[in-house]
C-alpha positions, 0 to 999 in steps of 0.5 A, spaced: 286 881 460 291 876 458 288 869 461 291 865 466 291 859 461 294 863 456 300 865 460 301 858 463 301 856 456 306 861 454 310 860 460 311 852 458 314 854 452 320 857 455 323 850 456 325 850 449 326 857 447 330 859 453 334 853 454 340 855 459 338 862 461 342 866 466 338 870 471 339 874 477 333 874 482 333 880 487 327 879 492 326 872 491 326 869 498 318 871 499 312 874 496 312 875 489 319 874 488 318 867 491 313 866 486 316 868 480 323 864 482 319 858 482 315 859 476 322 861 472 325 854 475 319 850 473 319 853 466 326 853 464 331 848 461 338 848 465 337 855 468 343 858 472 339 863 477 343 867 482 338 869 488 340 875 492 337 875 499 338 877 506 338 870 510 343 865 508 339 860 512 333 862 508 337 862 501 339 855 503 332 852 504 330 855 497 336 852 493 334 845 496 327 847 494 329 849 487 333 843 486 327 838 487 323 842 483 328 842 477 334 838 477 337 841 471 338 848 474 344 851 477 342 855 483 347 860 487 345 864 493 348 871 494 347 873 501 346 881 502 346 884 509 341 890 507 338 892 500 337 899 503 344 900 503 348 902 496 354 899 499 351 892 500 348 892 493 355 893 490 357 887 494 352 883 491 353 885 484 360 884 484 360 877 486 355 876 480 360 880 475 366 876 477 363 869 475 358 871 469 360 873 462 353 875 460 346 875 463 339 874 460 334 876 465 335 881 471 328 881 476 327 885 482 322 885 487 325 887 493 321 891 498 321 895 505 315 898 508 315 903 513 309 907 516 312 912 519 316 918 517 323 918 513 327 913 515 334 914 514 340 909 513 347 910 515 348 913 507 344 919 509 338 916 504 331 914 505 331 907 506 324 906 502 326 910 496 333 907 496 330 900 496 325 902 491 329 906 486 336 908 487 338 900 489 334 898 483 338 903 478 345 901 481 343 893 480 342 895 473 348 899 472 353 895 475 350 889 471 349 892 464 356 889 461 353 882 462 346 884 460 349 887 453 353 881 452 346 877 452 342 876 445 336 878 448 336 881 455 331 883 459 330 887 466 324 887 470 322 891 476 316 889 480 313 896 483 308 901 480 308 900 473 302 905 470 301 907 478 306 913 477 305 919 481 307 927 482 314 928 484 317 934 488 322 937 483 325 941 489 325 935 494 327 929 490 330 926 496 324 927 500 327 931 506 321 936 507 317 932 512 310 935 508 312 931 502 313 925 506 308 919 506 307 912 504 302 914 498 307 920 496 313 916 496 309 910 492 307 915 487 313 918 486 318 912 486 314 909 481 315 915 477 322 915 478 323 907 476 319 908 469 322 915 467 329 912 469 328 905 465 326 909 459 333 913 460 336 907 460 333 904 454 335 910 450 342 908 452 342 901 451 337 899 446 339 892 446 335 891 452 328 891 454 325 894 460 319 892 464 316 896 470 310 891 472 305 893 477 303 886 480 296 888 483 294 886 490 298 880 492 298 876 499 305 877 501 309 878 508 309 886 507 302 886 509 303 883 515 309 887 518 310 886 526 310 893 527 303 893 525 301 890 532 297 884 534 290 887 533 292 889 525 295 883 524 289 879 526 284 883 522 288 882 516 289 875 517 283 873 520 278 878 517 280 881 511 284 876 507 279 870 508 273 874 506 273 879 501 281 878 501 280 872 497 277 876 491 282 881 491 288 878 493 292 874 488 297 868 491 304 869 490 304 863 486 299 866 481 303 873 481 309 869 479 306 866 473 304 873 471 310 876 472 314 870 468 310 872 462 312 879 463 319 877 463 319 873 457 313 875 452 316 877 445 311 883 445 315 886 451 322 886 447 327 891 445 327 896 440 326 893 433 326 885 435 319 884 432 313 886 428 308 885 434 311 889 440 307 892 445 306 900 446 311 902 450 311 907 457 312 913 452 306 911 448 310 909 442 310 902 440 316 898 441 320 903 445 323 898 449 321 900 455 314 898 458 309 899 464 305 893 465 298 892 469 297 886 473 293 883 468 299 883 465 297 888 459 301 894 457 299 901 459 300 908 459 300 913 464 300 919 460 297 924 465 302 923 470 308 922 465 307 926 459 308 933 463 314 931 466 317 929 460 315 935 456 319 939 462 325 935 462 324 932 469 325 925 466 332 928 465 332 931 472 331 924 475 336 921 471 341 926 473 339 926 480 340 918 481 347 918 478 349 924 483 346 920 489 350 914 487 356 918 485 355 921 492 354 915 496 359 910 493 365 915 491 365 913 483 363 916 477 357 912 473 
């Protein structure tokens, strides 16, 4: 485990080592993403940060807060109506591509929680799977030219690194009700993300890809309105004030840990150092990493090795591109 004191010391050094970086933060308006955004702004010299979020008023408030935190930075809100829609992801990335020649860091932690069955968007896709996987992949693909133009670019996706689970090769969209539940979607989407990042790294060796698991963090996703007043009362007034304080990290501490994952040289691209961590495929310095909440590099060979052997990683990659092409009507 990396001690929090070590993480804070490493993060402080960013002001000299990564001056003038350009970043895109998706999901930075609350929770883990908000904690990361504050840590990034506080520990950077003259950063330019695009903040992708749904509520223009919230975005404006966050920009003001960040300007107070670090006046050397430039903070650009990118309002987007609905990140469960690929069309809206297209609009968001188009705004960034139009303005920027390069991108040093793409961070994604956008979330959506549904305790019911498959919730299909107007695009015909499950909203939960879209915001966890299809939409994140689209962000990366659309911003690849900018990432590849940066000297040492990194992509960080905060979801379920090391927590990957089984997939349904004959039902990759989870249309069969018996395949649909929150635990099944969580495990499978974690697998989708890890294996897709590995495929992206093979095609873009200059970029390092990190799939991070944040652990238990107190965010508004554990307090959704449709849980009802009794559930919210038990969570906020019984669970969190008692045992919750021993198991849940604050968004601020989680943000510091994720910033370390987003900047530590040990999680760099292939061939960028002698002290690179072991990648998600078990190969040291592979350029694609899965991290636990500590944050340490971990490998989930039990879930992923059989899938790679049977070429399911390629199956997921091709399926993802087919989905994007079907919905958006263009080739990738």
